[in-house]
C-alpha positions as CSV (number, residue, x, y, z in Angstrom):
1,M,0.0,0.1,0.0
2,K,0.9,3.7,-0.4
3,I,0.4,5.5,2.9
4,L,0.9,9.2,3.5
5,F,1.5,10.3,7.2
6,V,0.5,13.9,7.7
7,A,1.5,15.3,11.3
8,A,2.9,18.5,13.0
9,E,5.8,16.9,14.2
10,V,8.6,14.1,13.0
11,A,11.8,13.1,14.7
12,P,14.5,14.0,14.7
13,I,14.1,17.1,12.7
14,A,11.0,18.6,14.4
15,K,10.4,17.0,17.8
16,V,8.5,18.3,20.9
17,G,7.0,15.1,22.4
18,G,6.2,11.3,21.7
19,L,4.2,12.3,18.5
20,A,7.3,13.0,16.7
21,D,8.7,9.6,17.5
22,V,5.7,7.7,16.4
23,V,5.7,9.7,13.1
24,E,9.5,8.5,12.8
25,A,9.2,4.9,13.8
26,L,5.9,3.7,12.7
27,P,6.6,4.5,8.8
28,K,10.0,3.0,9.0
29,A,8.4,-0.2,10.4
30,L,5.7,0.0,7.6
31,V,8.5,0.5,4.8
32,A,10.5,-2.6,6.4
33,A,7.1,-4.4,5.7
34,G,7.4,-3.7,2.0
35,H,4.9,-0.5,1.8
36,D,5.6,2.9,0.2
37,V,5.1,5.3,2.9
38,R,5.7,9.2,3.0
39,V,5.8,11.9,5.6
40,L,4.4,15.4,5.3
41,I,5.0,18.2,7.8
42,P,5.2,21.9,7.8
43,K,8.3,23.6,6.8
44,Y,9.5,25.3,10.0
45,A,12.2,27.7,10.4
46,A,13.9,25.2,12.5
47,V,13.5,22.6,9.8
48,A,14.9,25.0,7.0
49,S,17.9,25.7,9.0
50,Q,19.2,21.9,9.1
51,R,19.7,22.2,5.2
52,L,18.2,18.8,4.3
53,P,19.2,17.6,0.8
54,Q,16.4,18.6,-1.6
55,R,15.3,15.7,-3.8
56,G,12.5,17.6,-5.5
57,R,10.6,21.1,-5.2
58,R,6.9,21.8,-6.5
59,G,5.2,25.0,-7.1
60,P,4.4,27.7,-6.2
61,F,0.9,26.8,-6.2
62,L,-1.9,29.2,-5.1
63,V,-3.9,28.0,-2.2
64,R,-7.2,30.0,-1.6
65,W,-7.0,31.6,1.8
66,Q,-8.9,34.6,3.2
67,Q,-10.3,35.4,-0.3
68,Q,-7.0,35.3,-1.9
69,G,-4.3,32.9,-3.4
70,V,-1.3,32.3,-1.1
71,P,1.6,30.9,-2.9
72,V,2.8,27.5,-1.3
73,R,5.6,24.9,-2.4
74,V,6.2,21.5,-1.4
75,E,9.6,20.2,-1.1
76,E,10.8,16.6,-1.1
77,T,13.6,15.4,1.0
78,R,14.5,12.4,3.0
79,L,14.2,11.9,6.7
80,P,17.8,12.0,8.1
81,G,19.5,8.5,8.3
82,T,17.0,7.0,6.3
83,D,15.4,6.5,2.8
84,L,12.0,7.6,4.0
85,P,10.6,10.4,1.7
86,L,9.6,13.6,3.5
87,Y,7.5,16.3,2.1
88,L,7.8,19.7,3.7
89,L,4.8,22.1,3.0
90,D,6.6,25.8,2.6
91,S,4.4,28.6,3.4
92,P,7.0,31.1,5.4
93,P,4.3,33.5,6.7
94,H,2.7,30.5,8.5
95,F,5.6,28.4,9.5
96,A,9.0,30.4,9.5
97,V,7.8,33.3,11.6
98,F,9.4,31.9,14.5
99,H,11.9,29.0,15.4
100,G,9.7,26.4,17.2
101,V,7.3,23.9,16.0
102,Y,4.2,25.3,18.1
103,F,3.5,29.0,19.1
104,Q,4.0,28.9,22.8
105,G,2.2,32.0,23.8
106,A,-0.7,32.0,26.4
107,T,-2.8,34.8,25.1
108,S,-6.1,34.6,23.2
109,E,-4.2,36.0,20.1
110,D,-1.5,33.4,20.5
111,T,-4.2,30.6,20.5
112,R,-5.7,32.3,17.3
113,H,-2.5,32.5,15.5
114,E,-1.9,28.8,16.2
115,L,-5.3,27.7,15.0
116,E,-4.7,29.9,11.9
117,R,-1.5,28.3,11.4
118,F,-2.8,24.6,11.4
119,T,-6.0,25.4,9.6
120,F,-3.9,26.7,6.8
121,F,-1.8,23.5,6.9
122,A,-4.7,21.0,6.8
123,W,-6.3,23.0,4.1
124,A,-3.1,23.4,1.9
125,V,-2.5,19.6,2.3
126,A,-6.1,18.7,1.3
127,S,-5.8,21.1,-1.7
128,L,-2.3,20.2,-2.8
129,L,-2.3,16.6,-2.4
130,P,-2.8,15.8,-6.3
131,T,0.5,18.1,-7.0
132,L,2.8,15.3,-5.3
133,G,2.8,13.2,-8.3
134,W,2.1,10.2,-5.9
135,R,-1.4,9.3,-4.7
136,P,-1.7,7.4,-1.5
137,D,-4.2,4.5,-0.8
138,V,-4.6,6.0,2.8
139,V,-4.0,9.4,4.5
140,H,-3.0,8.9,8.0
141,C,-3.5,12.1,10.1
142,H,-2.1,12.5,13.5
143,D,-3.9,14.6,16.4
144,W,-5.8,17.9,15.7
145,H,-3.0,19.8,13.5
146,A,-3.9,17.2,10.8
147,A,-7.4,16.3,11.7
148,G,-8.4,19.0,9.3
149,V,-7.0,17.0,6.1
150,A,-9.7,14.3,6.8
151,V,-12.3,17.0,7.1
152,F,-11.4,19.4,4.1
153,G,-10.2,16.7,1.7
154,P,-13.6,15.3,0.7
155,I,-14.8,18.9,0.6
156,I,-12.3,19.8,-2.0
157,N,-12.0,16.7,-3.8
158,P,-14.9,13.9,-3.5
159,A,-12.6,11.2,-4.6
160,F,-9.8,12.2,-1.7
161,P,-8.3,9.0,-0.5
162,P,-9.7,7.4,2.8
163,T,-8.1,8.8,6.0
164,V,-7.2,7.4,9.4
165,L,-7.2,9.7,12.3
166,T,-4.9,8.7,15.3
167,I,-5.5,10.5,18.5
168,H,-2.4,10.8,20.6
169,N,-3.7,12.9,23.4
170,L,-7.5,13.9,23.5
171,Q,-6.9,17.0,25.6
172,N,-5.4,18.8,22.7
173,Q,-8.4,19.6,20.4
174,G,-7.7,22.7,18.4
175,R,-10.8,24.7,18.9
176,W,-11.6,28.2,17.5
177,E,-14.5,30.4,16.7
178,A,-16.4,28.6,13.7
179,G,-17.3,31.9,11.8
180,E,-13.6,33.1,11.5
181,I,-12.4,29.7,10.7
182,F,-15.1,29.5,7.6
183,D,-14.0,33.2,6.8
184,W,-10.3,32.0,6.5
185,L,-11.4,29.1,4.4
186,G,-13.9,30.9,2.2
187,L,-16.6,28.4,3.2
188,A,-20.1,28.9,4.1
189,G,-20.8,26.4,7.1
190,N,-24.4,25.8,6.2
191,E,-23.5,24.5,2.6
192,H,-21.3,21.6,4.3
193,P,-23.6,19.5,6.6
194,G,-20.4,17.6,7.5
195,L,-19.5,20.8,9.2
196,A,-22.3,21.2,11.4
197,Q,-21.1,19.5,14.5
198,R,-20.2,22.2,17.1
199,D,-19.3,22.3,20.9
200,N,-21.6,24.5,23.0
201,L,-19.6,27.6,22.4
202,D,-20.1,27.4,18.5
203,N,-16.6,26.7,18.1
204,F,-15.1,24.7,15.4
205,N,-13.2,21.8,16.9
206,F,-10.7,20.0,14.6
207,L,-10.4,16.9,16.6
208,Q,-14.3,16.6,16.8
209,Q,-14.6,17.2,13.4
210,G,-11.8,14.8,12.5
211,I,-13.5,12.0,14.5
212,W,-16.7,12.5,12.5
213,A,-14.8,12.8,8.9
214,A,-12.2,10.2,9.2
215,R,-13.0,6.5,7.8
216,A,-11.3,5.1,10.9
217,V,-10.3,6.7,14.4
218,N,-7.8,5.0,16.5
219,T,-5.7,6.1,19.8
220,V,-2.5,4.7,21.0
221,S,-3.3,1.8,23.5
222,P,-6.4,-0.3,24.0
223,T,-7.1,1.0,27.4
224,Y,-6.9,4.5,26.4
225,A,-9.3,3.7,23.6
226,H,-11.7,2.6,26.3
227,E,-11.1,5.2,28.9
228,I,-11.9,8.2,26.4
229,L,-15.3,6.9,26.1
230,T,-16.0,7.9,29.7
231,P,-16.8,11.4,31.1
232,E,-13.6,11.1,33.1
233,Y,-11.2,10.9,30.4
234,G,-13.2,11.9,27.2
235,E,-12.4,15.7,27.4
236,G,-16.1,16.5,26.3
237,L,-15.9,14.2,23.2
238,E,-16.8,10.9,24.9
239,D,-20.4,11.2,23.2
240,D,-18.9,11.9,19.8
241,L,-16.6,8.9,20.1
242,R,-19.1,6.6,21.5
243,S,-21.6,7.5,18.7
244,R,-19.1,7.1,15.9
245,P,-19.7,4.1,13.6
246,G,-16.9,1.7,13.7
247,G,-15.9,2.6,17.1
248,V,-12.4,3.6,18.2
249,R,-9.6,1.1,17.9
250,G,-6.6,1.0,20.3
251,I,-3.3,0.1,18.8
252,L,-0.4,0.1,21.1
253,N,2.7,2.2,20.1
254,G,6.1,0.8,20.0
255,I,9.5,1.8,20.5
256,D,12.8,1.8,18.4
257,T,14.4,-1.0,19.5
258,E,17.5,-0.2,17.6
259,I,17.9,3.0,19.1
260,F,17.1,1.6,22.6
261,N,19.2,-1.2,23.0
262,P,21.4,-1.8,25.9
263,A,23.6,-4.2,24.1
264,T,24.7,-1.5,21.5
265,D,24.1,1.8,23.3
266,R,27.7,3.5,23.3
267,T,26.2,6.2,26.1
268,L,26.2,3.6,28.7
269,A,29.0,2.9,31.2
270,A,28.5,-0.9,30.3
271,R,26.4,-2.5,27.6
272,Y,24.4,-5.6,28.5
273,S,21.9,-8.0,27.3
274,S,19.5,-10.4,29.3
275,T,22.3,-12.6,29.9
276,S,24.7,-10.2,31.5
277,V,22.4,-7.6,32.9
278,G,23.3,-8.3,36.6
279,V,26.9,-6.9,36.5
280,A,26.3,-4.4,33.8
281,K,23.2,-2.7,35.6
282,E,25.4,-2.5,38.7
283,Q,28.1,-0.5,36.9
284,N,25.7,1.8,35.1
285,K,24.3,2.7,38.5
286,A,27.6,3.3,39.9
287,A,28.4,5.6,37.1
288,L,25.0,7.4,37.4
289,Q,25.6,7.9,41.1
290,S,29.2,8.8,40.5
291,S,28.2,11.6,37.9
292,F,26.2,13.4,40.6
293,G,29.0,13.4,43.2
294,W,27.2,10.6,45.2
295,P,28.9,7.7,46.9
296,V,28.7,4.4,44.9
297,D,26.1,2.4,47.0
298,G,24.3,-0.5,45.3
299,R,21.8,-0.9,48.3
300,R,20.1,2.4,47.6
301,F,17.2,2.2,45.9
302,L,17.5,4.4,42.9
303,I,14.6,5.8,40.9
304,G,14.9,7.5,37.8
305,S,12.3,9.6,35.7
306,V,12.4,11.3,32.3
307,G,9.2,13.4,31.3
308,R,7.4,16.6,30.7
309,L,7.1,18.2,34.0
310,T,3.3,18.7,34.2
311,P,0.4,17.7,36.2
312,Q,-0.7,15.3,33.6
313,K,2.4,13.3,34.3
314,G,1.8,13.1,38.0
315,Y,4.9,15.2,39.2
316,D,2.7,17.2,41.5
317,L,2.4,13.8,43.4
318,L,6.1,13.6,43.5
319,V,6.6,16.9,44.8
320,A,3.8,16.3,47.7
321,L,5.9,13.3,48.8
322,A,9.3,15.1,49.4
323,D,9.3,14.8,53.0
324,A,8.3,11.2,52.9
325,L,11.0,10.1,50.6
326,H,13.4,12.0,52.5
327,Q,12.8,9.6,55.6
328,R,13.3,6.5,53.1
329,P,16.9,5.1,51.8
330,V,16.0,6.1,48.3
331,Q,17.5,8.3,45.7
332,V,15.7,10.2,42.8
333,V,17.1,11.3,39.4
334,L,14.6,13.4,37.4
335,L,15.1,14.9,33.8
336,G,12.7,16.9,32.0
337,T,11.1,20.3,31.5
338,G,7.6,21.8,31.8
339,L,5.4,23.9,33.9
340,S,7.8,26.5,35.5
341,E,5.9,26.1,38.9
342,L,6.8,22.5,39.1
343,E,10.4,23.1,37.9
344,V,10.9,25.5,40.8
345,Q,9.1,23.0,43.1
346,L,11.3,20.0,42.1
347,R,14.5,22.3,42.0
348,Q,13.9,23.3,45.7
349,W,13.3,19.7,46.8
350,A,16.7,18.8,45.0
351,A,18.6,21.8,47.0
352,R,17.0,20.4,50.4
353,S,18.1,16.9,49.6
354,P,21.3,16.9,47.5
355,S,22.5,13.7,48.6
356,R,19.2,11.8,47.5
357,V,17.6,13.9,44.8
358,R,18.8,15.2,41.5
359,V,16.7,17.2,39.2
360,Q,17.8,18.1,35.9
361,I,15.8,20.7,34.0
362,G,15.9,20.4,30.2
363,F,16.4,17.8,27.5
364,D,19.6,15.7,27.3
365,P,19.1,12.5,25.4
366,Q,22.5,11.1,26.7
367,L,21.6,11.5,30.3
368,A,18.1,10.1,29.5
369,Q,19.7,6.9,28.3
370,R,21.9,6.8,31.4
371,I,19.0,7.2,33.6
372,Y,17.1,4.3,31.7
373,A,20.2,2.0,32.2
374,G,21.4,3.1,35.7
375,A,18.2,3.4,37.6
376,D,16.6,0.5,39.5
377,A,13.0,1.6,38.9
378,F,11.3,4.2,36.6
379,L,8.8,6.5,37.7
380,M,5.5,7.5,35.5
381,P,2.8,8.5,37.9
382,S,0.4,9.9,35.0
383,R,-3.0,11.1,35.7
384,F,-3.6,9.7,32.2
385,E,-1.3,8.4,29.6
386,P,-2.6,7.5,26.1
387,C,0.4,5.1,25.6
388,G,3.6,6.4,27.0
389,L,7.2,5.2,25.8
390,G,9.1,5.8,28.9
391,Q,7.9,2.5,30.5
392,M,8.7,0.6,27.5
393,I,12.2,2.0,27.0
394,A,12.8,1.5,30.9
395,M,11.9,-2.3,30.4
396,R,14.0,-2.6,27.4
397,Y,16.9,-1.4,29.7
398,G,15.9,-3.8,32.5
399,T,14.6,-1.0,34.8
400,L,11.3,-2.0,36.3
401,P,8.4,1.0,35.8
402,I,6.5,2.1,38.8
403,V,3.3,3.6,36.9
404,R,-0.3,4.5,37.6
405,A,-2.5,2.0,35.9
406,T,-4.0,4.0,33.2
407,G,-3.9,4.2,29.5
408,G,-0.9,2.3,28.0
409,L,0.9,2.1,31.2
410,R,-1.8,-0.4,32.2
411,D,-1.5,-2.2,28.8
412,T,2.5,-2.7,29.0
413,V,3.3,-3.2,32.8
414,I,2.3,-6.2,34.7
415,D,2.1,-5.7,38.6
416,L,4.8,-7.7,40.7
417,I,2.9,-7.4,43.8
418,T,-0.4,-9.3,42.2
419,S,1.5,-11.3,39.8
420,P,4.8,-12.3,41.3
421,D,5.6,-15.0,38.6
422,S,5.1,-12.8,35.7
423,G,5.3,-9.1,36.8
424,T,7.7,-6.5,35.2
425,G,6.8,-3.6,37.4
426,F,4.6,-1.8,39.9
427,R,1.1,-0.4,39.4
428,F,-1.1,1.8,41.6
429,I,-4.7,2.8,40.9
430,P,-5.8,5.8,42.8
431,F,-4.3,9.1,41.7
432,S,-3.1,10.1,45.1
433,S,0.5,10.7,46.8
434,G,-0.4,8.1,49.2
435,A,-1.1,5.4,46.4
436,L,2.2,6.4,44.9
437,L,4.0,6.1,48.1
438,Q,2.7,2.6,48.7
439,A,3.8,1.5,45.2
440,I,7.4,3.0,45.9
441,D,7.6,1.1,49.2
442,D,6.5,-2.0,47.5
443,A,8.9,-1.9,44.9
444,A,11.7,-0.8,47.5
445,A,10.8,-4.1,49.3
446,V,11.1,-6.2,46.4
447,Y,14.3,-4.8,45.4
448,R,15.6,-6.0,48.5
449,Q,14.7,-9.6,47.5
450,A,17.4,-9.9,45.1
451,P,16.5,-13.2,43.3
452,V,13.0,-11.9,42.9
453,W,14.1,-8.5,41.5
454,Q,16.4,-10.1,39.1
455,A,13.9,-12.5,37.4
456,A,11.6,-9.5,37.0
457,V,14.5,-7.6,35.2
458,K,14.8,-10.6,32.9
459,R,11.2,-10.6,32.0
460,A,11.2,-7.0,31.5
461,L,14.2,-7.3,29.2
462,A,12.3,-10.2,27.2
463,Q,9.2,-7.9,26.5
464,D,8.7,-7.1,22.8
465,F,7.7,-3.4,22.4
466,S,9.0,-3.3,18.7
467,W,7.1,-1.4,16.1
468,R,6.9,-4.7,14.0
469,R,3.6,-5.6,16.1
470,S,2.2,-2.2,15.8
471,A,2.6,-1.9,12.2
472,R,0.9,-5.2,11.6
473,D,-2.3,-3.9,13.3
474,Y,-2.2,-0.5,11.4
475,L,-1.9,-2.6,8.1
476,H,-4.9,-4.4,9.2
477,L,-6.8,-0.9,9.8
478,Y,-5.5,0.7,6.4
479,A,-6.7,-2.6,4.5
480,Q,-10.1,-2.0,6.1
481,V,-10.6,1.7,5.1
482,K,-9.0,1.2,1.8
483,G,-11.9,-1.4,1.2
C-alpha cells in the first residue's frame, strides 16, 4: 500500500514530544514490511535551518485563503538517516515566523495564531495532494493539527483518499470560533452539513470534526481507547467517540528497538543483554551515582524519571512526597522540562536533599539513556497516559517501571505484587500521593529480595515492544479503510 503520514512533528528534525517519535518510527516499520510510506509536515524555520538534501520542489501553487491566493511550495527530501521520503509544506508566513514547532504564547491572540497556522496547513495539504505526483491509498492524520485534512479533503475533492485519524492526546483538540475559520477558508458552514457539529460555544473543534470525518479513528493503546469513552477521560468528546460508526480502535505504540538497545548503546558505562544484565546494571548505576557526586552504593534504591514536568504526568504527586521520601533510603534522579511552577518546586526539593535527589531541567538525550540503564526503577505516575514510551524504554533497559494503572501504562506493565511470577513492574490505581508512596515502598521491598528482582528484570528485558507488532495492526486497519 501507499500511505501518507500527515503530522505537525517528526523526529529528529521537528520534535517536541512522543508524537514525533511515532511519526518517525511507524513509517520505518511499514517500509520494512514492504510498503510505500511518506511523511508530510510543515517547513518550520527550525527545519529549514537543517539544510536537508532537496530531492524535488513543486510549485509555487496558489492556495485559496482569506479570499486570495497564497503561494505554497512542496519540497521533497529524506528523513535524516533513512530513505523515507519527507514532504515539507513551505509557506513562510505561516511556519517560518519563529523557530519552534508550536506557538507557545498563552494569550487569546496566541491561540488564534496557532489555530490559523494549522487550519492553513490542513487546508493546503488537502488542496495540494494531487500535486505530489504520487497518490496514496490511505492518508494517516495525527492529532488535531492534521485532523482537518480528513475534514477538508472530501470537500475539495470527492475522490480524496480514505483517512485514518490517530488521537495521541485527546486533551488537545484545536478549538476556535467557527465563523472566523469559515472566513479563512472561504466556506459557508451551512453549505457543508458535515461541518455542522459544534461544541456548546459554537466553536469549530478540529479533533471533533476529524472524529466524524475520518474513515477510521484509533488511539495509541487499548486501555486509552476504552477510557476516552467515559466522562472522566473523554475531554467532552466522549459522546462523539461513542456514537462514531466503527468505534475507536486501540493500537499500542512501539519503540525503536535499534536506538533503545542496551547491547549497543554507546552512551552507557557498560553494555548488556539479558544474559549479562546483573553486573552491567550495577556498573551503570555506579556511573550514574558518581556523575552526581554521590557515593557508589548498590543498596540504595535508585528511582529515575524522564518526562514532561506537568500535572498530567503526575509530578505534582512526587512533589507532595518530598518529606516522606527523605525518610526513606531512596535516591531520585529526574530529567525533564515543563511548567515553571513544577520546575521550581522540584529544584527546591533537590536543593533540600542534595545527597538523595537530583533534578536536571532540560532535555539531554544521553543523560536520559544513562537514567534508563542506571536506575533500578522508572517512575511514571501519570494522571492519564494515552500510551507512554518511557515505561517501554525502561523495560528495554531492565529497569522496572512504577506507574499508575491508566492508558498504555496499564497495557504494558504487569504488576509484580499481584502477579509475582509474571510481573514486570509496579502499578497503583488511585491518583494520589499516598497510592504512589505505597507503590514506591512495594518496589523498594521487592528490590531487597534480589532473586525476585532479578527475575523480574529479565522478564522486562524479554518484552517485545518493537514497532513490528504495531505495524501489523495498522496495516490491518489501512486495509479495512481502503476497502
